[in-house]
LUMRO-509165 format. One record per atom (N, C-alpha, C): residue number from 1; chain; atom name; x negated, y negated, z. Coordinates in steps of 0.02 Angstrom, whole numbers, plus 50000, padded with zeros to 5 digits. Last residue first. Layout:
<rodos>
RODO / NUM / A / CA / X / Y / Z
...
</rodos>
This chain:
<rodos>
RODO / 95 / A / N / 49634 / 50502 / 51313
RODO / 95 / A / CA / 49691 / 50528 / 51351
RODO / 95 / A / C / 49666 / 50579 / 51399
RODO / 94 / A / N / 49527 / 50356 / 51297
RODO / 94 / A / CA / 49548 / 50425 / 51283
RODO / 94 / A / C / 49604 / 50446 / 51330
RODO / 93 / A / N / 49499 / 50225 / 51303
RODO / 93 / A / CA / 49450 / 50271 / 51334
RODO / 93 / A / C / 49468 / 50344 / 51322
RODO / 92 / A / N / 49602 / 50147 / 51256
RODO / 92 / A / CA / 49551 / 50168 / 51209
RODO / 92 / A / C / 49499 / 50215 / 51238
RODO / 91 / A / N / 49725 / 50097 / 51299
RODO / 91 / A / CA / 49703 / 50161 / 51324
RODO / 91 / A / C / 49647 / 50189 / 51281
RODO / 90 / A / N / 49747 / 49975 / 51231
RODO / 90 / A / CA / 49739 / 49976 / 51303
RODO / 90 / A / C / 49709 / 50040 / 51330
RODO / 89 / A / N / 49665 / 49923 / 51088
RODO / 89 / A / CA / 49710 / 49974 / 51115
RODO / 89 / A / C / 49696 / 49980 / 51190
RODO / 88 / A / N / 49658 / 49750 / 51028
RODO / 88 / A / CA / 49635 / 49819 / 51036
RODO / 88 / A / C / 49688 / 49865 / 51066
RODO / 87 / A / N / 49674 / 49619 / 50995
RODO / 87 / A / CA / 49682 / 49637 / 51066
RODO / 87 / A / C / 49663 / 49709 / 51080
RODO / 86 / A / N / 49663 / 49602 / 50858
RODO / 86 / A / CA / 49605 / 49586 / 50899
RODO / 86 / A / C / 49612 / 49608 / 50972
RODO / 85 / A / N / 49781 / 49729 / 50813
RODO / 85 / A / CA / 49739 / 49672 / 50795
RODO / 85 / A / C / 49679 / 49664 / 50841
RODO / 84 / A / N / 49865 / 49835 / 50826
RODO / 84 / A / CA / 49853 / 49795 / 50886
RODO / 84 / A / C / 49806 / 49736 / 50874
RODO / 83 / A / N / 49932 / 49844 / 50673
RODO / 83 / A / CA / 49932 / 49881 / 50736
RODO / 83 / A / C / 49922 / 49831 / 50794
RODO / 82 / A / N / 49909 / 49784 / 50557
RODO / 82 / A / CA / 49976 / 49813 / 50564
RODO / 82 / A / C / 49982 / 49852 / 50629
RODO / 81 / A / N / 49777 / 49746 / 50568
RODO / 81 / A / CA / 49827 / 49693 / 50557
RODO / 81 / A / C / 49899 / 49718 / 50564
RODO / 80 / A / N / 49707 / 49868 / 50575
RODO / 80 / A / CA / 49719 / 49828 / 50636
RODO / 80 / A / C / 49772 / 49775 / 50627
RODO / 79 / A / N / 49791 / 49990 / 50470
RODO / 79 / A / CA / 49740 / 49940 / 50481
RODO / 79 / A / C / 49757 / 49898 / 50544
RODO / 78 / A / N / 49826 / 50159 / 50489
RODO / 78 / A / CA / 49853 / 50092 / 50499
RODO / 78 / A / C / 49797 / 50042 / 50512
RODO / 77 / A / N / 49871 / 50297 / 50416
RODO / 77 / A / CA / 49808 / 50262 / 50430
RODO / 77 / A / C / 49827 / 50188 / 50430
RODO / 76 / A / N / 49976 / 50425 / 50459
RODO / 76 / A / CA / 49973 / 50354 / 50444
RODO / 76 / A / C / 49904 / 50328 / 50463
RODO / 75 / A / N / 50041 / 50577 / 50412
RODO / 75 / A / CA / 49980 / 50543 / 50435
RODO / 75 / A / C / 49983 / 50471 / 50412
RODO / 74 / A / N / 50178 / 50674 / 50465
RODO / 74 / A / CA / 50152 / 50621 / 50422
RODO / 74 / A / C / 50090 / 50591 / 50453
RODO / 73 / A / N / 50277 / 50813 / 50459
RODO / 73 / A / CA / 50218 / 50785 / 50490
RODO / 73 / A / C / 50189 / 50735 / 50441
RODO / 72 / A / N / 50454 / 50852 / 50482
RODO / 72 / A / CA / 50393 / 50839 / 50445
RODO / 72 / A / C / 50337 / 50813 / 50488
RODO / 71 / A / N / 50570 / 50860 / 50552
RODO / 71 / A / CA / 50531 / 50922 / 50544
RODO / 71 / A / C / 50466 / 50912 / 50508
RODO / 70 / A / N / 50657 / 50738 / 50461
RODO / 70 / A / CA / 50652 / 50777 / 50523
RODO / 70 / A / C / 50617 / 50843 / 50508
RODO / 69 / A / N / 50560 / 50643 / 50343
RODO / 69 / A / CA / 50616 / 50687 / 50360
RODO / 69 / A / C / 50603 / 50724 / 50425
RODO / 68 / A / N / 50526 / 50474 / 50305
RODO / 68 / A / CA / 50502 / 50537 / 50334
RODO / 68 / A / C / 50563 / 50578 / 50355
RODO / 67 / A / N / 50583 / 50355 / 50272
RODO / 67 / A / CA / 50577 / 50406 / 50219
RODO / 67 / A / C / 50551 / 50472 / 50244
RODO / 66 / A / N / 50488 / 50255 / 50383
RODO / 66 / A / CA / 50547 / 50263 / 50341
RODO / 66 / A / C / 50535 / 50312 / 50283
RODO / 65 / A / N / 50353 / 50249 / 50436
RODO / 65 / A / CA / 50398 / 50304 / 50454
RODO / 65 / A / C / 50459 / 50310 / 50409
RODO / 64 / A / N / 50282 / 50133 / 50398
RODO / 64 / A / CA / 50259 / 50199 / 50377
RODO / 64 / A / C / 50305 / 50258 / 50391
RODO / 63 / A / N / 50336 / 50016 / 50451
RODO / 63 / A / CA / 50328 / 50022 / 50378
RODO / 63 / A / C / 50314 / 50093 / 50356
RODO / 62 / A / N / 50338 / 50042 / 50587
RODO / 62 / A / CA / 50399 / 50019 / 50556
RODO / 62 / A / C / 50396 / 50023 / 50480
RODO / 61 / A / N / 50201 / 50075 / 50603
RODO / 61 / A / CA / 50253 / 50127 / 50611
RODO / 61 / A / C / 50317 / 50105 / 50577
RODO / 60 / A / N / 50142 / 49950 / 50580
RODO / 60 / A / CA / 50123 / 50008 / 50540
RODO / 60 / A / C / 50172 / 50065 / 50545
RODO / 59 / A / N / 50192 / 49869 / 50683
RODO / 59 / A / CA / 50217 / 49860 / 50614
RODO / 59 / A / C / 50200 / 49919 / 50569
RODO / 58 / A / N / 50228 / 49961 / 50833
RODO / 58 / A / CA / 50183 / 49922 / 50790
RODO / 58 / A / C / 50210 / 49921 / 50718
RODO / 57 / A / N / 50399 / 49953 / 50894
RODO / 57 / A / CA / 50335 / 49986 / 50884
RODO / 57 / A / C / 50290 / 49941 / 50841
RODO / 56 / A / N / 50508 / 49874 / 50893
RODO / 56 / A / CA / 50493 / 49909 / 50956
RODO / 56 / A / C / 50425 / 49942 / 50954
RODO / 55 / A / N / 50550 / 49815 / 50776
RODO / 55 / A / CA / 50493 / 49785 / 50810
RODO / 55 / A / C / 50477 / 49817 / 50877
RODO / 54 / A / N / 50647 / 49883 / 50709
RODO / 54 / A / CA / 50669 / 49830 / 50754
RODO / 54 / A / C / 50612 / 49797 / 50792
RODO / 53 / A / N / 50620 / 49997 / 50634
RODO / 53 / A / CA / 50630 / 49933 / 50599
RODO / 53 / A / C / 50652 / 49876 / 50643
RODO / 52 / A / N / 50694 / 50122 / 50735
RODO / 52 / A / CA / 50652 / 50105 / 50677
RODO / 52 / A / C / 50671 / 50037 / 50647
RODO / 51 / A / N / 50687 / 50133 / 50904
RODO / 51 / A / CA / 50732 / 50117 / 50849
RODO / 51 / A / C / 50690 / 50090 / 50792
RODO / 50 / A / N / 50614 / 50273 / 50993
RODO / 50 / A / CA / 50615 / 50203 / 50971
RODO / 50 / A / C / 50666 / 50195 / 50915
RODO / 49 / A / N / 50529 / 50384 / 51101
RODO / 49 / A / CA / 50592 / 50363 / 51070
RODO / 49 / A / C / 50590 / 50288 / 51053
RODO / 48 / A / N / 50411 / 50512 / 51096
RODO / 48 / A / CA / 50420 / 50440 / 51104
RODO / 48 / A / C / 50484 / 50419 / 51067
RODO / 47 / A / N / 50434 / 50671 / 51178
RODO / 47 / A / CA / 50426 / 50629 / 51119
RODO / 47 / A / C / 50441 / 50556 / 51135
RODO / 46 / A / N / 50349 / 50703 / 51336
RODO / 46 / A / CA / 50407 / 50704 / 51292
RODO / 46 / A / C / 50395 / 50661 / 51231
RODO / 45 / A / N / 50233 / 50693 / 51413
RODO / 45 / A / CA / 50277 / 50750 / 51422
RODO / 45 / A / C / 50340 / 50752 / 51379
RODO / 44 / A / N / 50133 / 50605 / 51397
RODO / 44 / A / CA / 50191 / 50580 / 51433
RODO / 44 / A / C / 50244 / 50635 / 51441
RODO / 43 / A / N / 50042 / 50667 / 51318
RODO / 43 / A / CA / 50018 / 50644 / 51384
RODO / 43 / A / C / 50077 / 50621 / 51428
RODO / 42 / A / N / 50107 / 50683 / 51198
RODO / 42 / A / CA / 50102 / 50741 / 51242
RODO / 42 / A / C / 50079 / 50721 / 51313
RODO / 41 / A / N / 50086 / 50566 / 51130
RODO / 41 / A / CA / 50150 / 50575 / 51164
RODO / 41 / A / C / 50149 / 50634 / 51211
RODO / 40 / A / N / 49928 / 50491 / 51153
RODO / 40 / A / CA / 49966 / 50548 / 51127
RODO / 40 / A / C / 50033 / 50551 / 51165
RODO / 39 / A / N / 49778 / 50397 / 51118
RODO / 39 / A / CA / 49843 / 50405 / 51149
RODO / 39 / A / C / 49878 / 50465 / 51118
RODO / 38 / A / N / 49650 / 50404 / 51065
RODO / 38 / A / CA / 49668 / 50347 / 51107
RODO / 38 / A / C / 49733 / 50357 / 51145
RODO / 37 / A / N / 49515 / 50502 / 51021
RODO / 37 / A / CA / 49587 / 50502 / 51032
RODO / 37 / A / C / 49604 / 50448 / 51082
RODO / 36 / A / N / 49390 / 50445 / 50910
RODO / 36 / A / CA / 49412 / 50456 / 50979
RODO / 36 / A / C / 49488 / 50455 / 50982
RODO / 35 / A / N / 49349 / 50414 / 50781
RODO / 35 / A / CA / 49371 / 50483 / 50795
RODO / 35 / A / C / 49385 / 50497 / 50868
RODO / 34 / A / N / 49336 / 50281 / 50755
RODO / 34 / A / CA / 49274 / 50318 / 50773
RODO / 34 / A / C / 49289 / 50389 / 50796
RODO / 33 / A / N / 49463 / 50235 / 50737
RODO / 33 / A / CA / 49422 / 50245 / 50677
RODO / 33 / A / C / 49357 / 50281 / 50692
RODO / 32 / A / N / 49568 / 50332 / 50849
RODO / 32 / A / CA / 49533 / 50271 / 50829
RODO / 32 / A / C / 49488 / 50286 / 50770
RODO / 31 / A / N / 49726 / 50412 / 50843
RODO / 31 / A / CA / 49653 / 50416 / 50840
RODO / 31 / A / C / 49625 / 50349 / 50821
RODO / 30 / A / N / 49868 / 50466 / 50923
RODO / 30 / A / CA / 49835 / 50408 / 50895
RODO / 30 / A / C / 49759 / 50416 / 50901
RODO / 29 / A / N / 49996 / 50576 / 50891
RODO / 29 / A / CA / 49928 / 50572 / 50918
RODO / 29 / A / C / 49897 / 50511 / 50884
RODO / 28 / A / N / 50170 / 50606 / 50930
RODO / 28 / A / CA / 50115 / 50574 / 50894
RODO / 28 / A / C / 50049 / 50584 / 50929
RODO / 27 / A / N / 50339 / 50641 / 50904
RODO / 27 / A / CA / 50277 / 50662 / 50937
RODO / 27 / A / C / 50221 / 50631 / 50896
RODO / 26 / A / N / 50485 / 50541 / 50915
RODO / 26 / A / CA / 50427 / 50564 / 50877
RODO / 26 / A / C / 50371 / 50587 / 50924
RODO / 25 / A / N / 50648 / 50504 / 50886
RODO / 25 / A / CA / 50604 / 50532 / 50938
RODO / 25 / A / C / 50546 / 50563 / 50900
RODO / 24 / A / N / 50747 / 50360 / 50839
RODO / 24 / A / CA / 50704 / 50417 / 50824
RODO / 24 / A / C / 50668 / 50441 / 50886
RODO / 23 / A / N / 50885 / 50282 / 50778
RODO / 23 / A / CA / 50851 / 50297 / 50841
RODO / 23 / A / C / 50813 / 50362 / 50829
RODO / 22 / A / N / 50883 / 50179 / 50631
RODO / 22 / A / CA / 50892 / 50245 / 50663
RODO / 22 / A / C / 50854 / 50248 / 50729
RODO / 21 / A / N / 50845 / 50060 / 50575
RODO / 21 / A / CA / 50902 / 50059 / 50620
RODO / 21 / A / C / 50915 / 50125 / 50655
RODO / 20 / A / N / 50786 / 50127 / 50424
RODO / 20 / A / CA / 50787 / 50070 / 50469
RODO / 20 / A / C / 50852 / 50070 / 50510
RODO / 19 / A / N / 50782 / 50308 / 50425
RODO / 19 / A / CA / 50797 / 50244 / 50393
RODO / 19 / A / C / 50795 / 50189 / 50446
RODO / 18 / A / N / 50727 / 50473 / 50394
RODO / 18 / A / CA / 50726 / 50414 / 50437
RODO / 18 / A / C / 50738 / 50350 / 50397
RODO / 17 / A / N / 50830 / 50605 / 50338
RODO / 17 / A / CA / 50776 / 50558 / 50322
RODO / 17 / A / C / 50783 / 50495 / 50365
RODO / 16 / A / N / 50861 / 50764 / 50411
RODO / 16 / A / CA / 50883 / 50696 / 50397
RODO / 16 / A / C / 50823 / 50650 / 50386
RODO / 15 / A / N / 50747 / 50895 / 50357
RODO / 15 / A / CA / 50805 / 50868 / 50393
RODO / 15 / A / C / 50824 / 50799 / 50369
RODO / 14 / A / N / 50632 / 50948 / 50313
RODO / 14 / A / CA / 50692 / 50963 / 50274
RODO / 14 / A / C / 50755 / 50938 / 50307
RODO / 13 / A / N / 50467 / 50873 / 50294
RODO / 13 / A / CA / 50523 / 50900 / 50331
RODO / 13 / A / C / 50582 / 50914 / 50286
RODO / 12 / A / N / 50309 / 50914 / 50234
RODO / 12 / A / CA / 50372 / 50881 / 50219
RODO / 12 / A / C / 50428 / 50914 / 50258
RODO / 11 / A / N / 50157 / 50884 / 50307
RODO / 11 / A / CA / 50209 / 50935 / 50299
RODO / 11 / A / C / 50275 / 50898 / 50288
RODO / 10 / A / N / 50087 / 50772 / 50278
RODO / 10 / A / CA / 50049 / 50833 / 50290
RODO / 10 / A / C / 50096 / 50892 / 50281
RODO / 9 / A / N / 50102 / 50634 / 50181
RODO / 9 / A / CA / 50141 / 50686 / 50213
RODO / 9 / A / C / 50099 / 50749 / 50217
RODO / 8 / A / N / 50024 / 50480 / 50208
RODO / 8 / A / CA / 50020 / 50546 / 50175
RODO / 8 / A / C / 50060 / 50596 / 50216
RODO / 7 / A / N / 49986 / 50312 / 50188
RODO / 7 / A / CA / 50037 / 50360 / 50209
RODO / 7 / A / C / 50026 / 50425 / 50171
RODO / 6 / A / N / 49902 / 50170 / 50241
RODO / 6 / A / CA / 49896 / 50232 / 50202
RODO / 6 / A / C / 49945 / 50283 / 50231
RODO / 5 / A / N / 49902 / 49996 / 50231
RODO / 5 / A / CA / 49932 / 50054 / 50262
RODO / 5 / A / C / 49927 / 50114 / 50215
RODO / 4 / A / N / 49861 / 49884 / 50160
RODO / 4 / A / CA / 49810 / 49929 / 50187
RODO / 4 / A / C / 49837 / 49990 / 50222
RODO / 3 / A / N / 49955 / 49811 / 50094
RODO / 3 / A / CA / 49934 / 49787 / 50160
RODO / 3 / A / C / 49884 / 49832 / 50194
RODO / 2 / A / N / 49983 / 49883 / 49979
RODO / 2 / A / CA / 49945 / 49821 / 49973
RODO / 2 / A / C / 49920 / 49795 / 50040
RODO / 1 / A / N / 49958 / 50059 / 50000
RODO / 1 / A / CA / 50000 / 50000 / 50000
RODO / 1 / A / C / 49956 / 49937 / 50000
</rodos>
């Protein structure tokens, strides 16, 4: 994409397709560019719930999740401008 967001489906789901305004529950792992794991939904014991396209999550998720189907796995490579920018990641020491 022109804004630097890279989207690739690792496994295509066969369920309902995510659209703006949908309430979603997602399992995720966040990796930093130096290959350190920064965060994971597994650390909290349940999937992360959010409403797509409402600014509840970083812009990279709001742009990269629409079109993903339930049961799928998607890899998003999100540039800092669509994530946390200069403020960085609070849990960058790892999970």
